[in-house]
DRENTORKOL-3810 file (N, C-alpha, C; in nm, 4 decimals):
REM DRENTORKOL-3810
@n.u->0.0838; n.v->-0.1030; n.w->-0.0003; ca.u->-0.0036; ca.v->0.0062; ca.w->-0.0111; c.u->0.0819; c.v->0.1135; c.w->-0.0068
@n.u->0.2028; n.v->0.1201; n.w->0.0661; ca.u->0.2930; ca.v->0.2330; ca.w->0.0655; c.u->0.3450; c.v->0.2733; c.w->-0.0774
@n.u->0.3610; n.v->0.1891; n.w->-0.1765; ca.u->0.3921; ca.v->0.2146; ca.w->-0.3021; c.u->0.2952; c.v->0.2969; c.w->-0.3824
@n.u->0.1608; n.v->0.2521; n.w->-0.3322; ca.u->0.0341; ca.v->0.3031; ca.w->-0.3958; c.u->0.0393; c.v->0.4670; c.w->-0.4088
@n.u->0.0939; n.v->0.5222; n.w->-0.2983; ca.u->0.1049; ca.v->0.6814; ca.w->-0.2961; c.u->0.2216; c.v->0.7391; c.w->-0.3272
@n.u->0.3258; n.v->0.6769; n.w->-0.3603; ca.u->0.4428; ca.v->0.7465; ca.w->-0.3953; c.u->0.4454; c.v->0.8350; c.w->-0.5392
@n.u->0.5130; n.v->0.9429; n.w->-0.5416; ca.u->0.5144; ca.v->1.0349; ca.w->-0.6619; c.u->0.5539; c.v->0.9622; c.w->-0.7834
@n.u->0.6696; n.v->0.8723; n.w->-0.7738; ca.u->0.7007; ca.v->0.8093; ca.w->-0.8785; c.u->0.6291; c.v->0.6628; c.w->-0.9144
@n.u->0.5037; n.v->0.6728; n.w->-0.8898; ca.u->0.4357; ca.v->0.5562; ca.w->-0.8884; c.u->0.4143; c.v->0.5004; c.w->-1.0270
@n.u->0.4067; n.v->0.3655; n.w->-1.0373; ca.u->0.3938; ca.v->0.2949; ca.w->-1.1644; c.u->0.2567; c.v->0.2239; c.w->-1.1722
@n.u->0.1758; n.v->0.2289; n.w->-1.0597; ca.u->0.0615; ca.v->0.1627; ca.w->-1.0596; c.u->-0.0381; c.v->0.2466; c.w->-1.1533
@n.u->-0.1244; n.v->0.1659; n.w->-1.2200; ca.u->-0.2223; ca.v->0.2279; ca.w->-1.3181; c.u->-0.3843; c.v->0.1610; c.w->-1.2730
@n.u->-0.4698; n.v->0.2485; n.w->-1.2397; ca.u->-0.5970; ca.v->0.1980; ca.w->-1.2036; c.u->-0.6826; c.v->0.2491; c.w->-1.3190
@n.u->-0.7688; n.v->0.1390; n.w->-1.3599; ca.u->-0.8706; ca.v->0.1800; ca.w->-1.4528; c.u->-1.0036; c.v->0.1738; c.w->-1.3820
@n.u->-1.0840; n.v->0.2824; n.w->-1.3594; ca.u->-1.1917; ca.v->0.2925; ca.w->-1.2856; c.u->-1.3132; c.v->0.2879; c.w->-1.4007
@n.u->-1.4234; n.v->0.2179; n.w->-1.3615; ca.u->-1.5304; ca.v->0.1948; ca.w->-1.4527; c.u->-1.6486; c.v->0.2310; c.w->-1.3774
@n.u->-1.7702; n.v->0.3000; n.w->-1.4566; ca.u->-1.8810; ca.v->0.3251; ca.w->-1.4016; c.u->-1.9822; c.v->0.2688; c.w->-1.5218
@n.u->-2.0831; n.v->0.1793; n.w->-1.4835; ca.u->-2.1775; ca.v->0.1456; ca.w->-1.5642; c.u->-2.3195; c.v->0.2091; c.w->-1.5184
@n.u->-2.3770; n.v->0.2799; n.w->-1.5836; ca.u->-2.5129; ca.v->0.3341; ca.w->-1.5462; c.u->-2.6189; c.v->0.2234; c.w->-1.5453
@n.u->-2.6794; n.v->0.2089; n.w->-1.4422; ca.u->-2.7798; ca.v->0.1071; ca.w->-1.4386; c.u->-2.9226; c.v->0.1760; c.w->-1.4681
@n.u->-3.0329; n.v->0.1319; n.w->-1.4135; ca.u->-3.1513; ca.v->0.1932; ca.w->-1.4243; c.u->-3.1410; c.v->0.3158; c.w->-1.3520
@n.u->-3.2211; n.v->0.4252; n.w->-1.4153; ca.u->-3.2124; ca.v->0.5534; ca.w->-1.3507; c.u->-3.2344; c.v->0.5661; c.w->-1.1997
@n.u->-3.3244; n.v->0.4812; n.w->-1.1308; ca.u->-3.3377; ca.v->0.4682; ca.w->-0.9895; c.u->-3.2200; c.v->0.3999; c.w->-0.9247
@n.u->-3.1363; n.v->0.3221; n.w->-0.9864; ca.u->-3.0348; ca.v->0.2374; ca.w->-0.9242; c.u->-2.9064; c.v->0.3048; c.w->-0.9347
@n.u->-2.8738; n.v->0.4084; n.w->-1.0214; ca.u->-2.7498; ca.v->0.4653; ca.w->-1.0272; c.u->-2.6393; c.v->0.3827; c.w->-1.1043
@n.u->-2.5271; n.v->0.3778; n.w->-1.0344; ca.u->-2.4009; ca.v->0.3300; ca.w->-1.1062; c.u->-2.3508; c.v->0.2073; c.w->-1.0443
@n.u->-2.2996; n.v->0.1034; n.w->-1.1196; ca.u->-2.2183; ca.v->-0.0050; ca.w->-1.0911; c.u->-2.0681; c.v->0.0542; c.w->-1.0909
@n.u->-2.0074; n.v->0.0641; n.w->-0.9949; ca.u->-1.8672; ca.v->0.1271; ca.w->-1.0026; c.u->-1.7729; c.v->0.0266; c.w->-0.9677
@n.u->-1.6599; n.v->-0.0032; n.w->-1.0538; ca.u->-1.5735; ca.v->-0.1409; ca.w->-1.0304; c.u->-1.4274; c.v->-0.0854; c.w->-1.0852
@n.u->-1.3394; n.v->-0.1618; n.w->-1.0598; ca.u->-1.1998; ca.v->-0.1702; ca.w->-1.1111; c.u->-1.1460; c.v->-0.2803; c.w->-1.1154
@n.u->-1.0688; n.v->-0.3201; n.w->-1.2021; ca.u->-1.0024; ca.v->-0.4464; ca.w->-1.2335; c.u->-0.8492; c.v->-0.4470; c.w->-1.2342
@n.u->-0.8004; n.v->-0.3665; n.w->-1.1576; ca.u->-0.6389; ca.v->-0.3470; ca.w->-1.1451; c.u->-0.5674; c.v->-0.4684; c.w->-1.0895
@n.u->-0.4841; n.v->-0.5158; n.w->-1.1718; ca.u->-0.3872; ca.v->-0.6233; ca.w->-1.1361; c.u->-0.2953; c.v->-0.5907; c.w->-1.0135
@n.u->-0.2795; n.v->-0.4704; n.w->-0.9924; ca.u->-0.1841; ca.v->-0.4079; ca.w->-0.9030; c.u->-0.2493; c.v->-0.4021; c.w->-0.7664
@n.u->-0.3811; n.v->-0.3830; n.w->-0.7552; ca.u->-0.4510; ca.v->-0.3608; ca.w->-0.6418; c.u->-0.5975; c.v->-0.4316; c.w->-0.6349
@n.u->-0.5937; n.v->-0.5352; n.w->-0.5682; ca.u->-0.7009; ca.v->-0.6292; ca.w->-0.5861; c.u->-0.7936; c.v->-0.6217; c.w->-0.4600
@n.u->-0.8161; n.v->-0.4963; n.w->-0.4168; ca.u->-0.9200; ca.v->-0.4888; ca.w->-0.3167; c.u->-1.0274; c.v->-0.3609; c.w->-0.3484
@n.u->-1.1372; n.v->-0.3555; n.w->-0.2897; ca.u->-1.2223; ca.v->-0.2270; ca.w->-0.3240; c.u->-1.1435; c.v->-0.1213; c.w->-0.2802
@n.u->-1.1867; n.v->-0.0067; n.w->-0.3540; ca.u->-1.1189; ca.v->0.1322; ca.w->-0.3410; c.u->-1.2250; c.v->0.2369; c.w->-0.3313
@n.u->-1.1875; n.v->0.3349; n.w->-0.2674; ca.u->-1.2645; ca.v->0.4697; ca.w->-0.2700; c.u->-1.1986; c.v->0.5694; c.w->-0.3316
@n.u->-1.2430; n.v->0.6319; n.w->-0.4392; ca.u->-1.1856; ca.v->0.7505; ca.w->-0.5087; c.u->-1.2876; c.v->0.8549; c.w->-0.5179
@n.u->-1.2447; n.v->0.9751; n.w->-0.4760; ca.u->-1.3481; ca.v->1.1035; ca.w->-0.4707; c.u->-1.4681; c.v->1.0662; c.w->-0.4180
@n.u->-1.4704; n.v->0.9966; n.w->-0.2898; ca.u->-1.5884; ca.v->0.9566; ca.w->-0.2367; c.u->-1.6828; c.v->0.8618; c.w->-0.2734
@n.u->-1.6448; n.v->0.7974; n.w->-0.3971; ca.u->-1.7199; ca.v->0.6873; ca.w->-0.4567; c.u->-1.6320; c.v->0.5484; c.w->-0.4203
@n.u->-1.7090; n.v->0.4468; n.w->-0.4000; ca.u->-1.6535; ca.v->0.3195; ca.w->-0.3685; c.u->-1.6535; c.v->0.2401; c.w->-0.5130
@n.u->-1.5353; n.v->0.1780; n.w->-0.5439; ca.u->-1.5260; ca.v->0.0972; ca.w->-0.6572; c.u->-1.4866; c.v->-0.0418; c.w->-0.6274
@n.u->-1.5758; n.v->-0.1516; n.w->-0.6380; ca.u->-1.5417; ca.v->-0.2832; ca.w->-0.6055; c.u->-1.4507; c.v->-0.3505; c.w->-0.7033
@n.u->-1.3695; n.v->-0.4466; n.w->-0.6478; ca.u->-1.2719; ca.v->-0.5066; ca.w->-0.7440; c.u->-1.3519; c.v->-0.6171; c.w->-0.8002
@n.u->-1.3463; n.v->-0.6172; n.w->-0.9339; ca.u->-1.3813; ca.v->-0.7282; ca.w->-1.0288; c.u->-1.3018; c.v->-0.7460; c.w->-1.1222
@n.u->-1.2341; n.v->-0.8468; n.w->-1.1369; ca.u->-1.1266; ca.v->-0.8900; ca.w->-1.2487; c.u->-1.1880; c.v->-0.8491; c.w->-1.3873
@n.u->-1.1121; n.v->-0.7578; n.w->-1.4598; ca.u->-1.1778; ca.v->-0.7243; ca.w->-1.6038; c.u->-1.0550; c.v->-0.7091; c.w->-1.6913
@n.u->-1.0805; n.v->-0.6981; n.w->-1.8055; ca.u->-0.9702; ca.v->-0.6720; ca.w->-1.9170; c.u->-1.0348; c.v->-0.5790; c.w->-2.0308
@n.u->-0.9687; n.v->-0.4624; n.w->-2.0400; ca.u->-0.9961; ca.v->-0.3676; ca.w->-2.1419; c.u->-0.9019; c.v->-0.3784; c.w->-2.2485
@n.u->-0.9682; n.v->-0.3794; n.w->-2.3853; ca.u->-0.8729; ca.v->-0.3930; ca.w->-2.4970; c.u->-0.9334; c.v->-0.3107; c.w->-2.6266
@n.u->-0.8520; n.v->-0.2928; n.w->-2.7274; ca.u->-0.8928; ca.v->-0.2208; ca.w->-2.8308; c.u->-0.9032; c.v->-0.0805; c.w->-2.8063
@n.u->-0.8193; n.v->-0.0067; n.w->-2.7198; ca.u->-0.8038; ca.v->0.1156; ca.w->-2.6863; c.u->-0.6942; c.v->0.1905; c.w->-2.8020
@n.u->-0.7437; n.v->0.2413; n.w->-2.8898; ca.u->-0.6398; ca.v->0.2883; ca.w->-2.9911; c.u->-0.7000; c.v->0.4427; c.w->-3.0333
@n.u->-0.5988; n.v->0.5237; n.w->-3.0661; ca.u->-0.6157; ca.v->0.6541; ca.w->-3.1157; c.u->-0.5400; c.v->0.6666; c.w->-3.2504
@n.u->-0.5797; n.v->0.7567; n.w->-3.3422; ca.u->-0.4989; ca.v->0.7647; ca.w->-3.4727; c.u->-0.5162; c.v->0.9177; c.w->-3.4836
@n.u->-0.4277; n.v->0.9628; n.w->-3.5855; ca.u->-0.4091; ca.v->1.1062; ca.w->-3.6155; c.u->-0.5236; c.v->1.1480; c.w->-3.7097
@n.u->-0.5886; n.v->1.0424; n.w->-3.7819; ca.u->-0.6962; ca.v->1.0711; ca.w->-3.8683; c.u->-0.8370; c.v->1.0922; c.w->-3.8073
@n.u->-0.8474; n.v->1.0714; n.w->-3.6791; ca.u->-0.9817; ca.v->1.0808; ca.w->-3.6110; c.u->-1.0537; c.v->0.9709; c.w->-3.5924
@n.u->-1.0058; n.v->0.8550; n.w->-3.6623; ca.u->-1.0918; ca.v->0.7321; ca.w->-3.6462; c.u->-1.0558; c.v->0.6832; c.w->-3.4910
@n.u->-1.1714; n.v->0.6036; n.w->-3.4434; ca.u->-1.1559; ca.v->0.5519; ca.w->-3.2993; c.u->-1.1951; c.v->0.4089; c.w->-3.3179
@n.u->-1.1246; n.v->0.3184; n.w->-3.2347; ca.u->-1.1515; ca.v->0.2095; ca.w->-3.2326; c.u->-1.2873; c.v->0.1594; c.w->-3.1412
@n.u->-1.3334; n.v->0.0603; n.w->-3.1450; ca.u->-1.4362; ca.v->0.0028; ca.w->-3.0777; c.u->-1.3836; c.v->-0.0651; c.w->-2.9462
@n.u->-1.3565; n.v->-0.0149; n.w->-2.8241; ca.u->-1.3019; ca.v->-0.0704; ca.w->-2.7111; c.u->-1.4043; c.v->-0.2040; c.w->-2.6624
@n.u->-1.3335; n.v->-0.2843; n.w->-2.6256; ca.u->-1.3803; ca.v->-0.4097; ca.w->-2.5670; c.u->-1.3656; c.v->-0.4298; c.w->-2.4178
@n.u->-1.4655; n.v->-0.4727; n.w->-2.3490; ca.u->-1.4427; ca.v->-0.4978; ca.w->-2.2004; c.u->-1.4822; c.v->-0.6229; c.w->-2.1675
@n.u->-1.4154; n.v->-0.7228; n.w->-2.1013; ca.u->-1.4312; ca.v->-0.8576; ca.w->-2.0590; c.u->-1.4317; c.v->-0.8538; c.w->-1.9019
@n.u->-1.5451; n.v->-0.8891; n.w->-1.8424; ca.u->-1.5571; ca.v->-0.8708; ca.w->-1.7030; c.u->-1.5924; c.v->-1.0218; c.w->-1.6400
@n.u->-1.5023; n.v->-1.0478; n.w->-1.5375; ca.u->-1.5248; ca.v->-1.1938; ca.w->-1.4744; c.u->-1.6441; c.v->-1.1877; c.w->-1.4054
@n.u->-1.7301; n.v->-1.3070; n.w->-1.4271; ca.u->-1.8603; ca.v->-1.3204; ca.w->-1.3669; c.u->-1.8352; c.v->-1.4030; c.w->-1.2343
@n.u->-1.7541; n.v->-1.3571; n.w->-1.1298; ca.u->-1.7264; ca.v->-1.4424; ca.w->-1.0242; c.u->-1.8549; c.v->-1.4541; c.w->-0.9318
@n.u->-1.8969; n.v->-1.5688; n.w->-0.8935; ca.u->-2.0164; ca.v->-1.5859; ca.w->-0.8020; c.u->-2.1298; c.v->-1.5416; c.w->-0.8849
@n.u->-2.1493; n.v->-1.5188; n.w->-1.0214; ca.u->-2.2596; ca.v->-1.4902; ca.w->-1.0888; c.u->-2.2943; c.v->-1.3605; c.w->-1.0507
@n.u->-2.2036; n.v->-1.2593; n.w->-1.0114; ca.u->-2.2311; ca.v->-1.1190; ca.w->-0.9678; c.u->-2.2931; c.v->-1.0541; c.w->-1.0927
@n.u->-2.2131; n.v->-1.0441; n.w->-1.2029; ca.u->-2.2718; ca.v->-0.9798; ca.w->-1.3137; c.u->-2.4117; c.v->-1.0235; c.w->-1.3771
@n.u->-2.4286; n.v->-1.1585; n.w->-1.3689; ca.u->-2.5435; ca.v->-1.2105; ca.w->-1.4012; c.u->-2.6671; c.v->-1.1652; c.w->-1.3361
@n.u->-2.6423; n.v->-1.1586; n.w->-1.1965; ca.u->-2.7786; ca.v->-1.1139; ca.w->-1.1246; c.u->-2.7907; c.v->-0.9679; c.w->-1.1433
@n.u->-2.6855; n.v->-0.8797; n.w->-1.1888; ca.u->-2.7268; ca.v->-0.7421; ca.w->-1.2341; c.u->-2.7962; c.v->-0.7315; c.w->-1.3513
@n.u->-2.7530; n.v->-0.8152; n.w->-1.4572; ca.u->-2.8271; ca.v->-0.8172; ca.w->-1.5779; c.u->-2.9548; c.v->-0.8908; c.w->-1.5742
@n.u->-2.9882; n.v->-0.9783; n.w->-1.4793; ca.u->-3.1085; ca.v->-1.0566; ca.w->-1.4829; c.u->-3.2236; c.v->-0.9664; c.w->-1.4847
@n.u->-3.3354; n.v->-0.9943; n.w->-1.5385; ca.u->-3.4595; ca.v->-0.9248; ca.w->-1.5571; c.u->-3.4417; c.v->-0.8045; c.w->-1.6054
@n.u->-3.3429; n.v->-0.7649; n.w->-1.6851; ca.u->-3.3072; ca.v->-0.6564; ca.w->-1.7504; c.u->-3.3293; c.v->-0.6757; c.w->-1.9195
@n.u->-3.3548; n.v->-0.7955; n.w->-1.9559; ca.u->-3.3516; ca.v->-0.8313; ca.w->-2.1043; c.u->-3.2207; c.v->-0.7793; c.w->-2.1683
@n.u->-3.1197; n.v->-0.7841; n.w->-2.1106; ca.u->-2.9867; ca.v->-0.7250; ca.w->-2.1602; c.u->-2.8898; c.v->-0.8292; c.w->-2.1960
END
């Protein structure tokens, strides 16, 4: 944990927010391989769910790639979120 806050830090965190139904708010999570616990950032809790983000590219001609995210469905957590949403 001490290395997490050093100025010359090498740890990168990807924080994700998925908007659920309007009355439910957001599912906030992170999938950092360097920090495998829930974290709080700017007052918001982000749970640890192993995931992988790919196809992040940018080019000088303005074309953008279509990013892909793969989320681990540990204990069917994601399945329960999607259940009854016809999603």
